[in-house]
VOGU-3710 file (C-alpha; in Angstrom, 3 decimals, decimal comma):
1> mgapkkskmp> 0,000/0,000/0,000  1,226/3,438/-0,842  1,554/6,183/1,685  -1,672/8,089/2,266  -1,868/11,389/0,491  -1,651/14,449/2,669  -4,650/16,720/2,454  -3,743/20,245/1,405  -5,565/23,488/2,015  -6,876/24,816/-1,324
11> saytivfifl> -5,203/27,943/-2,668  -6,630/31,393/-2,008  -7,879/31,456/-5,610  -9,870/28,267/-5,123  -11,311/29,281/-1,765  -12,394/32,705/-3,009  -13,909/31,197/-6,167  -15,814/28,681/-4,025  -17,237/31,626/-2,081  -18,146/33,221/-5,403
21> iltailtwiv> -20,134/30,124/-6,430  -21,780/29,908/-2,991  -22,805/33,552/-3,339  -24,338/32,781/-6,727  -26,312/29,930/-5,114  -27,508/32,289/-2,373  -28,986/34,613/-5,014  -31,444/31,793/-5,803  -32,678/31,417/-2,213  -32,193/34,854/-0,590
31> ptsvvvsnng> -34,590/37,630/-1,626  -33,250/40,986/-2,729  -33,909/44,120/-0,697  -33,379/47,824/-1,267  -32,448/50,908/0,720  -34,685/53,964/0,406  -34,562/57,428/1,928  -37,573/58,359/4,020  -37,449/62,032/5,045  -33,665/61,883/5,004
41> ikevvynasf> -33,553/58,642/7,009  -32,350/55,529/5,188  -34,550/52,468/5,594  -34,402/48,915/4,248  -37,384/47,614/2,296  -37,172/43,844/2,661  -37,898/41,621/-0,345  -37,999/44,437/-2,879  -36,145/45,816/-5,898  -36,025/48,908/-8,076
51> dangnvlaga> -37,596/49,168/-11,501  -35,983/50,970/-14,447  -37,284/54,315/-13,156  -36,021/53,817/-9,617  -39,406/52,973/-8,140  -39,602/50,336/-5,411  -41,146/47,004/-6,430  -42,377/45,187/-3,324  -42,293/41,383/-3,199  -39,608/41,211/-5,889
61> gynpagiwdi> -38,338/37,839/-4,720  -35,030/36,537/-6,061  -32,534/37,723/-8,666  -30,733/34,445/-9,467  -27,203/34,573/-10,870  -26,333/32,153/-13,678  -23,128/30,916/-15,270  -22,752/34,138/-17,288  -22,978/36,172/-14,074  -20,466/33,967/-12,247
71> imapiqgfnk> -17,857/34,263/-15,007  -18,446/37,988/-15,480  -18,288/38,767/-11,753  -14,459/38,587/-11,383  -14,068/40,748/-14,502  -16,405/43,350/-13,063  -14,670/42,887/-9,715  -11,332/43,659/-11,371  -12,741/46,951/-12,630  -14,154/47,678/-9,188
81> ssgvgiaill> -10,825/47,045/-7,465  -8,641/48,700/-10,113  -7,477/51,524/-7,836  -6,274/49,153/-5,139  -4,900/46,745/-7,736  -2,707/49,364/-9,420  -1,462/50,518/-6,009  -0,484/46,945/-5,101  1,272/46,311/-8,430  3,292/49,534/-8,233
91> agaflgilns> 4,235/48,850/-4,612  5,406/45,404/-5,723  7,379/46,900/-8,606  9,152/49,304/-6,231  9,967/46,538/-3,746  11,258/44,375/-6,587  13,742/47,063/-7,618  14,671/47,847/-4,007  15,383/44,181/-3,270  17,445/43,828/-6,446
101> tgaldagigh> 19,743/46,629/-5,223  20,390/44,801/-1,940  19,521/47,995/-0,030  17,243/46,354/2,554  19,762/43,593/3,283  22,567/46,152/3,502  20,528/48,304/5,891  19,878/45,310/8,158  23,572/44,404/7,993  24,514/47,954/9,024
111> llkkhtgtsl> 22,285/47,687/12,090  23,863/44,344/12,982  27,312/45,919/12,975  26,377/49,002/14,968  24,182/47,524/17,703  24,157/44,554/20,055  21,962/43,117/22,806  18,692/44,753/23,826  19,103/47,754/21,524  19,577/45,440/18,538
121> iallmfvfai> 16,417/43,495/19,410  14,415/46,719/19,759  15,787/48,221/16,530  15,309/45,120/14,395  11,815/44,546/15,734  10,960/48,145/14,869  12,371/47,700/11,352  10,378/44,506/10,738  7,269/46,066/12,303  7,597/49,023/9,915
131> fgtvfglwee> 7,991/46,606/6,994  4,822/44,851/8,166  2,758/47,992/8,615  3,838/49,480/5,267  3,887/46,499/2,897  2,836/43,450/4,918  6,193/41,727/5,442  5,739/37,961/5,811  6,868/35,844/2,865  10,305/37,499/3,115
141> ipafsivivp> 10,886/36,187/6,659  12,676/32,908/5,689  15,312/34,858/3,721  15,965/37,259/6,608  16,025/34,421/9,151  19,125/32,856/7,596  21,097/35,920/8,725  19,175/37,169/11,764  18,819/33,925/13,724  22,504/32,811/13,613
151> lfvlagydvm> 23,508/36,315/14,660  21,491/36,092/17,875  22,806/32,593/18,585  26,394/33,837/18,248  25,522/36,778/20,514  24,576/34,403/23,343  20,858/34,096/22,798  18,955/31,168/21,245  17,277/30,387/17,938  13,840/31,360/19,288
161> tglgvlfvga> 15,067/34,870/20,088  15,919/35,455/16,435  12,623/33,935/15,318  10,791/36,102/17,837  12,394/39,282/16,500  11,223/38,382/12,999  7,776/36,926/13,599  6,685/39,150/16,484  8,031/42,261/14,762  6,257/41,487/11,486
171> tvgnmasivn> 3,027/40,476/13,236  2,946/43,720/15,239  3,248/45,703/12,009  0,656/43,604/10,189  -1,836/43,821/13,058  -1,652/47,629/12,940  -1,325/47,903/9,115  -1,104/51,701/9,171  -0,800/52,069/5,382  -0,605/48,430/4,269
181> pfstgaaiga> -2,299/48,264/0,835  -2,777/44,488/1,045  -4,969/44,638/4,161  -6,104/48,148/5,094  -6,109/49,306/1,473  -7,932/46,185/0,273  -10,536/46,563/3,037  -11,201/50,212/2,184  -11,441/49,370/-1,502  -13,864/46,509/-0,804
191> ignpelslgs> -16,106/48,640/1,426  -16,418/51,162/-1,369  -17,195/54,162/0,832  -15,793/57,260/-0,959  -15,497/58,981/2,430  -12,798/56,499/3,480  -9,128/56,591/2,486  -5,924/55,159/3,928  -5,916/58,236/6,147  -9,213/57,282/7,765
201> gmvlrivvfv> -8,457/55,863/11,194  -4,700/56,369/10,749  -4,298/57,881/14,231  -6,060/54,855/15,720  -3,776/52,478/13,803  -0,667/54,411/14,869  -1,744/54,107/18,518  -2,271/50,357/18,024  1,150/50,078/16,368  2,979/51,903/19,178
211> alyivgtlmv> 1,231/49,949/21,932  1,781/46,540/20,322  5,388/47,346/19,434  6,267/48,389/22,989  4,607/45,369/24,607  5,866/42,895/21,996  9,423/44,198/22,224  9,467/44,152/26,029  8,273/40,538/26,064  10,853/39,389/23,494
221> vkyangvked> 13,627/41,290/25,325  12,590/39,728/28,658  12,755/36,241/27,162  16,031/36,940/25,361  17,802/38,331/28,425  16,590/35,396/30,514  18,062/32,973/27,976  21,340/34,868/27,846  21,705/34,636/31,630  20,606/31,016/31,864
231> ksksilsdls> 20,532/28,781/28,770  18,183/26,355/30,540  15,445/29,002/30,271  15,392/28,593/26,506  12,166/27,036/25,277  14,412/24,840/23,100  16,915/23,884/25,820  15,911/20,201/25,939  16,251/19,718/22,175  19,605/18,580/20,852
241> dintltheek> 18,938/18,688/17,132  18,230/22,418/16,715  19,993/23,754/13,630  21,501/27,143/14,455  22,993/27,719/10,987  25,961/29,358/12,723  28,246/27,521/10,312  26,626/29,350/7,419  28,692/32,199/6,052  25,941/34,229/4,455
251> klpeltkkrf> 27,166/37,800/4,420  24,937/40,778/3,915  26,005/43,316/1,299  27,818/46,485/2,305  25,872/49,693/2,779  27,266/51,603/-0,201  26,245/55,164/-1,086  23,829/53,875/-3,712  22,178/51,512/-1,225  22,105/54,234/1,433
261> wslvvficii> 20,270/56,653/-0,874  17,984/53,837/-1,994  16,980/53,377/1,652  16,501/57,138/1,957  13,996/56,937/-0,906  12,151/54,137/0,908  12,063/56,123/4,146  10,828/59,211/2,274  8,013/57,127/0,770  6,927/56,000/4,247
271> ialivgympw> 6,972/59,615/5,471  5,118/60,812/2,357  2,395/58,191/2,847  1,884/59,135/6,492  1,871/62,877/5,743  -0,328/62,410/2,680  -2,949/60,273/4,394  -2,956/61,788/7,888  -6,284/63,637/8,351  -4,694/66,989/9,233
281> yeikfpgggn> -8,035/68,757/8,815  -9,167/67,156/12,082  -6,745/69,457/13,953  -8,690/72,701/14,066  -7,538/76,137/15,225  -9,596/78,199/17,718  -9,852/81,151/15,324  -10,879/79,033/12,334  -8,977/76,983/9,796  -7,135/73,725/10,408
291> fqevvnwpin> -3,661/72,207/10,378  -4,053/70,920/6,812  -3,469/74,485/5,606  -0,169/74,592/7,512  1,039/71,224/6,204  0,244/72,179/2,610  1,603/75,740/2,802  5,082/74,925/1,364  3,534/73,089/-1,597  1,040/75,896/-2,211
301> fianipflgn> 3,823/78,488/-1,966  5,969/76,743/-4,595  2,895/76,115/-6,772  2,337/79,874/-7,028  5,896/80,596/-8,214  5,701/81,486/-11,940  6,865/78,708/-14,278  8,249/76,530/-11,425  4,795/75,757/-10,080  3,498/74,869/-13,540
311> flglkhmtpf> 6,646/72,910/-14,439  6,310/70,740/-11,310  2,548/70,527/-11,716  2,028/71,322/-8,040  -1,186/73,225/-8,740  -2,730/69,860/-9,594  -1,257/68,005/-6,618  -3,715/66,456/-4,184  -3,324/68,243/-0,823  -1,725/66,321/2,036
321> gdwyfgefsf> -4,532/64,831/4,078  -6,728/64,089/1,040  -4,653/61,353/-0,607  -6,238/58,203/-2,006  -5,012/55,144/-3,938  -3,863/57,201/-6,914  -1,411/59,140/-4,763  -0,238/55,883/-3,154  0,558/54,568/-6,638  2,279/57,850/-7,550
331> vfligsillg> 4,825/57,780/-4,704  5,822/54,179/-5,427  6,118/54,879/-9,156  8,286/57,952/-8,620  10,241/55,980/-6,004  10,940/53,251/-8,555  12,211/55,814/-11,049  14,461/57,399/-8,417  15,899/53,982/-7,517  16,698/53,432/-11,181
341> finkmpekef> 18,628/56,702/-11,397  20,394/56,283/-8,052  21,613/52,791/-8,929  22,324/53,725/-12,560  20,271/50,793/-13,766  20,261/50,179/-17,525  16,820/50,574/-19,078  16,423/46,839/-19,752  17,426/45,891/-16,208  15,069/48,501/-14,729
351> vkeftagakd> 12,135/47,233/-16,773  12,996/43,637/-15,891  13,082/44,254/-12,124  10,068/46,583/-12,263  7,890/44,055/-14,067  9,197/41,152/-11,970  8,258/42,964/-8,773  4,789/43,735/-10,086  4,391/40,144/-11,312  5,127/38,807/-7,827
361> llgvvlvlav> 1,995/40,567/-6,567  -0,237/39,915/-9,550  -1,730/36,954/-7,671  -2,849/39,257/-4,876  -4,599/41,520/-7,400  -6,336/38,541/-9,045  -7,549/37,237/-5,669  -8,866/40,702/-4,893  -10,632/40,821/-8,274  -12,423/37,503/-7,663
371> angisvlmgg> -13,257/38,570/-4,104  -14,758/41,812/-5,387  -16,713/39,702/-7,857  -18,542/38,325/-4,833  -19,751/41,806/-3,933  -20,853/42,263/-7,564  -23,182/39,249/-7,239  -24,390/40,402/-3,844  -25,428/43,791/-5,198  -24,674/47,382/-4,348
381> ktygisvtfv> -25,125/49,561/-1,279  -28,798/50,148/-1,989  -29,984/46,906/-3,594  -29,396/43,141/-3,752  -28,975/40,277/-1,307  -26,233/42,285/0,394  -28,935/44,631/1,706  -30,945/41,613/2,869  -27,974/40,272/4,850  -27,353/43,731/6,298
391> ywiqnalqgi> -31,035/43,847/7,307  -30,840/40,475/9,064  -27,503/41,105/10,774  -28,490/44,624/11,795  -31,652/43,302/13,440  -29,629/40,662/15,280  -27,052/43,206/16,481  -29,421/46,108/17,103  -28,177/48,245/19,978  -24,799/46,515/20,272
401> pawafavaai> -22,167/48,933/21,654  -19,091/49,763/19,591  -16,710/47,941/21,942  -18,710/44,703/21,684  -18,825/45,037/17,890  -15,026/45,474/17,780  -14,366/42,439/19,979  -16,854/40,289/18,043  -15,273/41,347/14,738  -11,768/40,468/15,971
411> laymgigffl> -12,970/37,015/17,045  -14,802/36,543/13,743  -11,693/37,335/11,715  -9,642/34,942/13,838  -12,079/32,218/12,814  -12,054/33,249/9,171  -8,244/33,126/9,212  -8,335/29,351/9,736  -9,885/28,938/6,289  -8,390/31,794/4,273
421> qstsgvagit> -5,043/33,481/4,900  -5,227/36,000/2,070  -5,873/39,415/3,643  -7,011/40,876/0,328  -9,252/37,875/-0,275  -10,828/38,053/3,180  -11,347/41,801/2,770  -13,064/41,307/-0,577  -15,349/38,580/0,765  -16,391/40,149/4,062
431> mpilgavama> -16,118/43,941/3,825  -19,039/44,564/1,432  -21,410/43,005/3,995  -19,788/43,832/7,334  -18,855/47,313/6,122  -22,514/47,965/5,348  -23,512/46,480/8,713  -21,076/48,795/10,503  -22,481/51,738/8,550  -26,064/50,824/9,458
441> lfatskigaa> -25,333/50,091/13,120  -23,418/53,283/13,850  -24,893/55,795/11,372  -26,761/57,608/14,153  -24,212/56,982/16,919  -21,440/59,209/18,202  -18,792/57,644/15,948  -20,939/57,715/12,819  -21,010/55,326/9,867  -17,390/55,991/8,852
451> ggqillisaf> -16,251/55,491/12,456  -17,958/52,106/12,575  -16,224/51,062/9,366  -12,848/52,281/10,647  -13,403/50,167/13,758  -14,232/47,161/11,574  -11,090/47,585/9,447  -8,799/47,641/12,496  -10,619/44,632/13,965  -9,999/42,873/10,640
461> tiglnflsgi> -6,243/43,577/10,601  -5,808/42,696/14,284  -7,838/39,483/14,245  -6,688/38,064/10,913  -2,993/38,883/11,404  -3,018/37,499/14,943  -4,170/34,221/13,444  -1,590/34,500/10,647  1,132/34,792/13,291  0,331/31,346/14,689
471> ypsattmgtl> -1,044/29,659/11,563  1,157/26,834/10,152  1,575/28,573/6,802  4,303/27,865/4,253  6,269/30,868/5,555  6,083/29,783/9,187  6,689/26,083/8,646  9,409/26,705/6,060  11,307/28,971/8,448  10,946/26,545/11,354
481> alfnvpydry> 12,176/23,714/9,129  15,390/25,666/8,422  16,261/25,513/12,118  14,537/22,218/12,933  12,320/23,981/15,484  9,137/22,028/16,320  5,914/23,901/15,571  4,536/23,255/19,057  7,524/25,081/20,605  7,016/28,011/18,259
491> lkftlkifip> 3,343/28,047/19,193  4,129/27,924/22,906  6,498/30,886/22,543  4,365/33,068/20,279  1,015/32,518/22,020  2,451/33,961/25,246  3,163/37,146/23,299  0,404/37,258/20,680  -2,485/36,687/23,129  -1,561/39,786/25,213
501> lviigafils> -1,089/41,711/21,950  -4,547/40,860/20,625  -6,091/41,679/24,022  -4,361/45,071/23,999  -5,507/45,668/20,425  -9,099/44,779/21,357  -8,903/47,068/24,403  -7,711/50,029/22,314  -10,530/49,499/19,813  -13,014/49,211/22,700
511> iaqyinll> -12,075/52,595/24,139  -11,294/54,314/20,817  -14,579/56,213/20,724  -14,045/57,539/24,244  -10,579/58,943/23,544  -11,492/60,469/20,173  -9,644/57,973/17,971  -12,679/57,441/15,719
//
C-alpha cells in the first residue's frame, strides 16, 4: 500500500472562487432588498427591488445569478478594485527594484554591525514592524532568518530569540497595518465608501502600532535576556537537534552610497504616505482653519511661483490629508524611477526588475478581483442580497455597543483566518457586507457610519494577522524547518506574546470612541 496522500488546504484562488459560487447559489434562495430614503432617514425595504425608473417594487423575490454572471463577476470585480490593484502592483514593482539593489539587506547588515543586545532586538523589531505595517512583510521572513537567527545565537541568545524578533516584529506591524495596501487598502477598496481613504483611522492604527510594538518588544527582550543569563530558560533547551545555521557564512552586502540613498527613498516614501494620508483637517484652530493648511503651505507656496509651479505641476497636486489610492501609486512609481537613477540601472534591467516585482503581486490583485466579484453578485449599497444580509444582521445586532462590535469582529476574523489566509481575499469577501452592517449600526451613533467602518477595518487587521502569526503557513513552517524547530515550541512561545497583543488591540478598539480615535 502506498503512503496516504496528505490533504492540502486549497489555494486562495480556489477558496475565493468557491465563495463566489456559494454567493451565486444564495442569489437563488435569498430575496433581494433595497435601501430607500424616508425624510432623510435611510430604511431597508425587505424583499424588494427597483424598476428601471427607480421605483420600489415590493415582493420582488429573487434575482438568481447564472453561469454568465459567475464568469463575469471577477471581470467586473477587477474593474471595481482597479485603484487598489494598481497601487499593489506599483508597490510590488518598487519593492522588486529595491530588493534587487540589496539595499534592505545592507541596511539590516549595518544595524547588525552598529548595535548589540537589547538595543539590537528593539531596533530590528521596529524595522520589521515598519515593513509589516507598510507592505505586509511575511513571505520574506525565511530569507531574513538565515542571517538574523545565527547572529542572535552567536551573541549568546537562542534560535527562538531570532525567530521572535522576525515573527513578532512582522506580526505587530501587520496587526496595525497603518498604510498596508494588502490589508487596510484592500478593506477600504472593498467597502467602497468614498469617504474612506488610507488616512481614515490612521491615528487609531498608529496608537495600536505603538502599543503593540512596545509590549511585543518588552516581552521578546525579557525572554532573550533570561536565555542569555541562563541557557536552561530557553524554550528549546531540551532539544539537541536544533539547527543554528551558525556555520553558514551568508554575508549581507555592504551599505554603499547607492544603497544608502535607496533606503533614503524608501524612508521618504513611508513619510510621504503618512503625511499624505494623515487627516490633518481634524486638527482645528480656535480662530478658524485647520492644520491641513499649515502642512500644505510649502507646496502651495511653490505652486504659485511662476513657471516653477506649472513645471512641477504642483497646482494639480492632491493636498496632504486628502490622498487616495492614486497618490499611493504615484509615490511608489516615482520611487521606482528614483531607484533606477540612483543605482544607474540600464533601461532593460530597470524594466525587468520593475515588471518582476509587479508580477510577484499579480496573484494578490487577481484574488482581490475575484473577491470583489462576490460583492458584484451580492449587489450594491442600496440593492441586492447584500442589503438583505445587512437587514438580518443589523436586526440581530441592534443596539450593540461599539466595543462589543469590535471584539466580536476580531474574534470573527480569527475564525475566518483558519480557512483563508489572504488578507485581500478576506477583505473582498467580508467587507461589502460587514462594512454595510457597521455603517447601518453606527450611522446615528457618536462615531458615525465611517467610524464604525474604521473600527471594523482595524478589527480585521488585528484578528486576521493574529491568526496569521500562529497559523502553520508555508512561511512559518518553512522557516521553522530551516532551524529544525518544532511547531509546538514556536506556538508555545508566540502565544504567550500574541495573546496579550490581541487583548491590547481589542482594548484600544473598545475605548477608541471615548478617547477620540474614531
